[in-house]
MIZATI-953212 format. One record per residue (C-alpha): x, z, y; residue number from 0. Coordinates in Angstrom, 3 decimals, padded with zeros to 6 digits. Example, Ala and Ser with C-alpha at 12.3 -4.5 7.8 and 13.67 -1.06 7.14 Angstrom:
BEGIN
> 012.300,007.800,-004.500,0 $
> 013.670,007.140,-001.060,1 $
//
This chain:
BEGIN
> 033.429,028.943,005.397,0 $
> 029.823,028.248,006.380,1 $
> 028.024,025.157,005.112,2 $
> 027.413,022.412,007.676,3 $
> 023.645,022.986,007.629,4 $
> 024.149,026.645,008.605,5 $
> 026.432,025.674,011.473,6 $
> 023.972,023.012,012.640,7 $
> 021.051,025.462,012.431,8 $
> 023.029,028.043,014.390,9 $
> 023.863,025.491,017.078,10 $
> 020.244,024.344,017.370,11 $
> 018.968,027.909,017.568,12 $
> 021.574,028.911,020.132,13 $
> 020.630,025.948,022.302,14 $
> 016.882,026.489,021.845,15 $
> 016.739,030.275,022.095,16 $
> 019.783,031.361,024.042,17 $
> 019.069,035.089,023.983,18 $
> 017.746,035.299,020.410,19 $
> 020.029,032.757,018.717,20 $
> 022.397,034.984,016.774,21 $
> 019.624,037.353,015.678,22 $
> 017.513,034.394,014.510,23 $
> 020.420,032.908,012.551,24 $
> 021.143,036.250,010.889,25 $
> 017.467,036.814,010.108,26 $
> 016.903,033.368,008.647,27 $
> 020.146,033.608,006.697,28 $
> 018.955,036.882,005.171,29 $
> 015.573,035.349,004.297,30 $
> 017.287,032.397,002.605,31 $
> 019.699,034.647,000.722,32 $
> 017.007,037.017,-000.543,33 $
> 014.609,034.210,-001.432,34 $
> 017.252,032.164,-003.202,35 $
> 018.651,035.090,-005.191,36 $
> 015.152,036.171,-006.110,37 $
> 014.373,032.764,-007.567,38 $
> 017.779,032.354,-009.205,39 $
> 017.711,035.718,-010.962,40 $
> 013.964,035.894,-011.510,41 $
> 013.699,039.252,-009.743,42 $
> 010.326,039.336,-007.972,43 $
> 010.202,035.527,-007.909,44 $
> 006.821,035.381,-006.154,45 $
> 008.253,037.352,-003.217,46 $
> 011.291,035.054,-003.131,47 $
> 009.099,031.952,-003.144,48 $
> 006.988,033.331,-000.309,49 $
> 010.136,034.119,001.716,50 $
> 011.403,030.570,001.263,51 $
> 008.016,029.091,002.198,52 $
> 007.883,031.231,005.365,53 $
> 011.395,030.086,006.292,54 $
> 010.641,026.408,005.715,55 $
> 007.373,026.498,007.653,56 $
> 008.994,028.311,010.571,57 $
> 011.952,025.946,010.719,58 $
> 009.809,022.853,010.277,59 $
> 007.392,023.555,013.099,60 $
> 009.910,025.136,015.499,61 $
> 013.093,023.128,015.014,62 $
> 011.882,019.790,013.622,63 $
> 008.902,019.236,015.930,64 $
> 009.267,015.451,016.079,65 $
> 006.023,015.033,018.039,66 $
> 007.664,016.629,021.090,67 $
> 010.766,014.382,021.110,68 $
> 011.034,011.265,023.292,69 $
> 014.277,009.778,021.945,70 $
> 013.470,007.423,019.038,71 $
> 016.559,008.281,016.985,72 $
> 016.091,012.051,017.304,73 $
> 012.377,011.635,016.582,74 $
> 013.188,009.826,013.330,75 $
> 015.738,012.455,012.296,76 $
> 013.298,015.281,013.012,77 $
> 010.494,013.485,011.166,78 $
> 012.694,013.010,008.099,79 $
> 013.702,016.690,008.101,80 $
> 010.120,017.804,008.712,81 $
> 008.731,015.787,005.794,82 $
> 011.624,016.919,003.561,83 $
> 010.807,020.535,004.328,84 $
> 007.115,019.955,003.601,85 $
> 008.083,018.437,000.228,86 $
> 010.165,021.545,-000.504,87 $
> 007.179,023.747,000.400,88 $
> 005.108,021.765,-002.103,89 $
> 007.761,022.248,-004.783,90 $
> 007.873,025.986,-004.086,91 $
> 004.086,026.185,-004.380,92 $
> 004.390,024.501,-007.773,93 $
> 006.879,027.182,-008.859,94 $
> 004.104,029.732,-008.325,95 $
> 002.218,028.103,-011.217,96 $
> 004.993,028.752,-013.741,97 $
> 004.375,031.665,-016.118,98 $
> 006.300,034.836,-015.292,99 $
> 008.820,036.094,-016.297,100 $
> 010.842,032.905,-016.430,101 $
> 012.753,032.248,-019.688,102 $
> 016.248,032.970,-018.323,103 $
> 015.275,035.553,-015.701,104 $
> 016.102,039.236,-015.536,105 $
> 012.384,039.926,-015.914,106 $
> 012.127,042.385,-013.037,107 $
> 008.926,042.136,-011.025,108 $
//
């Protein structure tokens, strides 16, 4: 069973990019999986952090572009998600400052 955020992202992408929707969902899912596992296991964590930052920046500026929306409620929702993603990018940048390898990591990379 897919999480609700994955289903919502798939629906948004399919509506926004009709011909590239399923490929975009698969590609972003792979980026999230590789980036998350990389950080969780400590295997090439810098690469994983960069993958997650690329994903968040792409999603933020493409999907949550609140400055293009006219409806006030949708604009607020997109602005909240945009600023949340920017906060996550900041947190990921802070992870780059941690000494490597991490204490509980596999120590690869």
